[in-house]
Structure formats: structure tokens, C-alpha cells
N, C-alpha and C positions, 0 to 999 in steps of 0.2 A: 537373588533368593540365599537366605545365609547359610552360611558354613557349616551347620548344623540343622533345620528346618527340612522336612519336606518334600516334596512334590506332590503336591495333590491335582493329582488326573480325573477328568471324569468320561467317563467314557459313555460315551450315548447311541443308543441303538432303539431301533423299534424292532425286537423278537416278535417273527410271525411262532417259532416253535425253535424246538434246540437244535441246531442243525453246524453245517460247515462257520460259515461268519461270526458264530456262538461260542463253537467251541474254541475259537481260534481268540476273543476277548480271554475267555476262561483262561488259556492257557499262559496266555500272557499275562494276568496276572496271577496266577500261582506258583509262575517259574520268578518274578520279578523278587514275588514275596521270597519264595526261598532260596533266592540268591544274594537277600539282603541289601535288597535296593533300597534309597533312602528313600521311596515313593511310598503315598498313600491313594491306592486305587477304588473308587468307589463304581457301578453301575448303575447307571437310569432309565429305566423301558417306558415306550411307551406302551399303553396297554396291549392294544389287538385282539382286543375279545378275547383276555385271557390265551394269550398266545405265546407272554412271555414268564408264564408262570414259569416252566421248564427249566430256563437259563435260572431265572430266580432262584425255583427250589436247591439250583445245585451249586450257586454263588452259596447260597444261610451253610448249606451243607457241610462247602470248604473255608467256613467261615469270614464272608469275605460279603459286602456290604453292600444289597441288592436294589435301590428303589420302583415305585412304578411313578410315570409323569401323573400328577395327577389330570389333566386334561390332554385329551386326542383329538382325531377327528370326530367332526369337521371347527374345534373351538380351536385353534390354531393359533388365533391371537392370543389367549389366553394360555397356551402353554408355550408361549416364546416370556409371557410375564415370569413362570412359575419358572424358568429357565435363568432368566436374569436374576430371579429375587436368591433363587439356588445357587446359583454362584459366586455373588454376593457375600450372601453369609458363611455358604461354608470358607471364603477365601480360596476358591479354587483356581488353580497354576493354568491348567489346560484344556480345552475340550479335544476329545479324540472320539470323531461322530463314526458309525458306518451305519447305511442306509439312507435311499435320495432322502428322506423327511429330516431325519437324522443331521442329516449337514447341512440342511437349509436353515430349519429353527438351530441349530449348535451354532452354525457361520453366524445368525444374528444376534444373537443372546452375548455369544465371547465379544461380537465387534463391541457391542451396546457395552458390557463390563468392562472390555477395555487388557479381555487375556486371548493367548492363541488356540488356533483351531487347526486342525488336523483332519482333515479327514482317508479316511481307508476306502479306498475304488475296488471292487473283489473281479467288476469285468459289467459289461453290460451284452441285455438278449436283442432291443429293439424287436420282443415275441406282440406287443401292436400298440395301437393308439397310443392306451394314456401308458405303459409303460413308458415309450419313444420319448412321450413328452416327458415325461420325470426326468430322463434320462442328460436328451437337449438343457433342460435346468439343472441337472447333475452337471452335466461340463461347465454352464455360466457360475457357478457357486465355485465350481472346484480353481478359476481362475484368479479369484481373491482369496482364499484359502494360505495361510503360513506357509503348509503344507497337507500333497493330498500323498500319503501311503496308496501304492498300487503293488498288488498281491505280487504280480509277473512281470518282466522286459517287458511280455507282448501287451501288456495293458496298458504298464508306463508309455511304451509309443503310440497309445491309441490316444491318450492322456495329452501328452508332451503336443501331438499335431491338430488337434481342438482349441489352443491355442496357453494350455495355462506352460509356464516359462519352464526350461528343464531344471534350474537351479533347486523349481520348489518341489521335483518330482521326487519322490523316494520307494529304492524296488524292497519287498520286504518279503519275502513268499512266507505263506504259509507253512505250519509245521507241526510234528506231529510229536505224540507221546510215545515212546515204546512202550512204555510202563503197562496200557490200554489192554495187549497183547502179548506179554508178558509169563502171564499163565500160562494153566493147563490146561487145549480148550474143552468145554463140556458136549461132550459126545454128545446129549440129548441134541445140540442144534440140530445136529446134521440127520438124526432120525427127522424131526419133524418136518427142515427142510427137503427128505426124501416126502413125510404126509403128503406132501402140498400136490404132489403123484397121482396117478390112477394106480399105472407104473413104474414103479420105481429103472428112474434112467441111473446108466452107472457112473454119469459126468454130471454136476451141475453148475453150472455159471451163474453170477448173479450179472444185479443192475441197481443204482436207488438213486434215486428224484424223481425233482419235482418231475408231476404228466406234464409239461405245458413242451410247446414246441422247439423251443433250444438245445431238450435235452437227444429228437436224436431217435425216440424211443421207438417209432416209425419205422424206421429203417436198421433198427435192429429187428425188428419186429418180419421186415421182409427179408432179410438177411437170416435170420431164422429159417423162414419156408425155403431159399434157397438152397441152403446146404440140407432139409431133411429131404427137398429132391432130387438133387444131386448126389447123397452120398445118405442112402435111406436105411445104412446100416449099424451108422453114428449111432450108440445110448449119450442121447443125453435131454436136457433141459434147461428153459429158463425161468429164474425166481429173480419177478421186479418188483422191491419194494418200492412204494411212494404211491402218493395221493395226486389229486390234481385234475384240470377239467380236461383234458383228452380222456378220463379213464374211458368214461362210453364210447367214443371213434376210438381209441387203442381195441379196446374190449371188439372190440364190433371188424376190426381188422384183423384180426387174432383169430375170430371166429370163423372170417372169410378165408380167409389162408386156407383154412383144415389145421391147425397146429396149437387148439385149443389144447391135447393134452399135455403141448410137449412148453408151453409159453405161458405162466402161471401171475397175475397181478395179482399182490398180496397182500396190499395196502402199506399204510405207513406205520414203521414199527420200531421201537426204543433200545431196541435192541440189538441193532446190524452191528457193533462190535462185537455180539459174541455169535450172530452168525458168519461174520465174514469171516474165518479161518476152516470153513467146515465146507465152499467155496472149492469150489477144482481149475478156476477161470474167474477176471474179471469183466465186463464189458463196460465202455465207455462210449456214448455212440453222438457228443453232443455235435451241434453244428455251429455252437463257440460258449466258454469258457473263458473265468478267469485261470484261475489255479485250484484247481476241483480238490477239496482237500479229501474226499471221497474214495481217488486213487491213492495218496501216500495212506490211510486207513486200510488202503488193502496191499499192497504194496508191505507195510506194518506188520500184518497180520499174513503174512507168509503166502501168497498168492499174485500169481498172476497176472498183467495185467494187459485186456487190446484196448488200445484207447485209437480214437480220433486227433490228427495234426491240428489241435485249432487251443488259441490262446496259447497261455503259459503250458500247456500239459510237454510239450516237451521240452522241456527247462524240467521237469520231472522225474521224464523217462525216455535213456536216450533208445532208441528202435534194434530192436535186434539183441542188446545186450542187457539191457533192464526192463522189459517188454518189448512189445509191438505197436507201434502206431502205425496207421493208415489213412487216405486220405477221408475227407469230410464230406458230409452229401452224398456218397455211393455205396450202396445199399451192396452191391459187388463188390469191390472193396473187404468188406464189413465182415461178409461171409467169404473171402478167401481166408483172412485171418483168422475169422471165427474155426475156417474148419483145420486150418496149417495147428494149430494151438491143439484141439480137439485129439487132432489123430498123432499128435508127438507127445507124448510124457516125458519125454527127455527135458526138451525146453520148455515145457513149463517148468518144469523144476531147476532149470535154471533161473527163469527169470526168475522165480518165485524169489532165490536164493539171494539175484545180486539186486533185484526191487529193496527187496528189505533192506540189504546191508549200502543200502546209499540212501533210504532216507534215516535210517538210523545216523546215519555220518552228515551227511549234509541238509537235513528237513529236519532239524531238534529247536524242544521249544526253547533249547538255551539259546541259542544264535538267534531266535524271533527276538525273545524278552530284550539282551542286550540290544540286539537294532534302533526297536522302539524306542527303550529307556534314553540312549543315545541323541536318538532323535529330540527327544521331550527338553530333553540337558541345554542341547543348545539353541533349538527353540525361547525356551524361558529363559536363557541366559542373555535374550536382546531386549528386556525392557520391559515386561513383564512385569506388572505391578503387585500383583502376587507371589512372585518367587524371590 
């Protein structure tokens, strides 16, 4: 790389909606621009049946380049050729690939052009045979990457155990932009939360995520039933934001448990940032996780978090200090934690304050962007012809 030339980085993704991984890409690009790093970041996304449009809109609104790959499933050979042509024409320095499909095709195209490729590993869920197949392929590709960025030490340990050399694994925690929660909360969003219930609860518990097996929302519903049965005087309700193929079975469980008036599944929202500050408690009930951004978002919004101790979550939350962790796959433990925090307002306040402070000092976009920049520089100094 010449002294005054910029690194040209392509972030390749298959964005189904504007979620945690997409926000990571946005935060890295924005912060590297704000810090005046000598880098040109571009984002290419697969079409994903239009799911990529929110990410591309956000990029455009922020003044960054985002493009849709011309070909998608099932025309992966054509998509590979599209990428090879783009990397050559644009003189791309390095590819940073997010997601199964992006990592495979990004690796193939980068190797064809002769440039470094980095894969970003958020976590594995093994939720069904199709996902398991993709994740097995992921492991094979990881072994061949120039580097694999893992969003937690827990995920890094898994990647290393599957055979990727330790010296080609880098831990870069997801980060949060505190400015998203620095303004005065709009209290109309509290009223909107209250309006989901027929009878207004005193306390509102929040949850958010895909309605898929790894998120453990069936355990959360069972924990809510236990708390209501054992402590009927507690006035609380749960609002779950998210969509997924388990919606019908979860609703059946909620109805059969007799908690329909206390547990509301309200669908996906693009305004989670505005709702978060108005929860009294946030719960993450997952069986498996990488480094969930939603926990950091809740903590940054000043909301205490109850979470299962899985993946990189213990790297986010110090149990008993900045939040409360409980064992995974155990509805009784989750119910006990839920009851403890609902009954103890001073503890909620303490966790909210200390959790927010932790995110503002440890999980900053500046630290995240600098670590990515350092890694990109190191890889591009190893002989990439476009650097």
C-alpha cells in the first residue's frame, strides 16, 4: 500500500433486515470515517428478496456507498463472477464477509483476485438441518480465511476448536453508539407499550429477537407462567418484538398457559431504539448466542438486563454487578431471576446504572473501529497486490 493511498474495503453481506450484524457494519464504517482513517468502505449485499433495502437506505442517508449484487440464489456462480469483476474493477484491497453465503462466495472471489479476505463470525445456532449444513460449510471456509473475526471470546474458542489456527482468529467485540440513547426519551412510546395490554401493568418487561428455537422464547413464556402462578400479586407484562416461523407455536403455548393477557408478541419493529428506554427490565432467554447487540442496546438505554449465561453474554454482563445471569435451558432459574428483579427496584436501578456505564466505557464504536482498522492494515501489508 502506498503511503498516501487508501485501503479499499468491501463489506460483503446478505442482509435480510436491519439487525445486529448490519448495525456492526454501519458503526464500523461511520466511526472509521469520523476518525479519518485512510480507508474507503463500501458495502455489497445480496438482494435477499428486498431485505437488504433498509441497510442500503441507512448507508445512503449517511453518505456511504451501498450496492446490491446483481445475482443471488440460485445463481451463485453468476454472483461469484459479479464479485470477481467488481473486485478487479474497483481495485479492492480486502473483503470483509458477513454471513454464510457471503463468506463462501467472498472467499472464492477474493482468492481468484488475489486479495485478503476476513470472515466475521457472530455465532452458530444449529437450529435445523439446513442451518447446520451452512454452519458446517462455514467451519470449512473459516480454515481457509486470512483471518476470522469473532465477536466474543466464547465464539473464538468454538472456531479454534473446529480447526482454524489460533493465530488467524481475532476477537473484536460488538459495540454500541451511545448517541442512539442520549436524547430525552419520547414518553409516547411508554404509552404505546402500555396499550398492548387490556389491563395496564405496573412493570413492563421487554424481549426482542427472531422467533426461532435458539432464542428460547418458549422458556421465557414458561418462566412468566411460573412467576404469575407463584406470585400473582406482581403486576407486570411482557412485550416481545420479533417475527419468525415459531410465532404460531409460541402463541399456542402462551394461550394454553393462560398468560395471554400478560405476554404480548407484537411483531417486528424498526423503532426498537425508541421503545427500549421505556422497559423496566429486558430479558434475553437464548440457548446460544454470539455477542448479542440487543443486550448492549438495552444496557446503553439504561435498562437492567436479565440474561442466560451463553456464548459471549458473560463478556457483556458481570452477574450481580451490571446485570443478572442465569443458567440456560432452565425456565425455573429464569423465573427466579425474573421475580428477583421485578420485586427489587433498587437492584434494577443499580444494574441499569452500572450496565450503562460498562457499555459506554468498554464497548465503544471507537475501540471496535480501531481494531478492525489495525487488522485490515496488517493483512494488507502481507503482499496484497491492490494495497
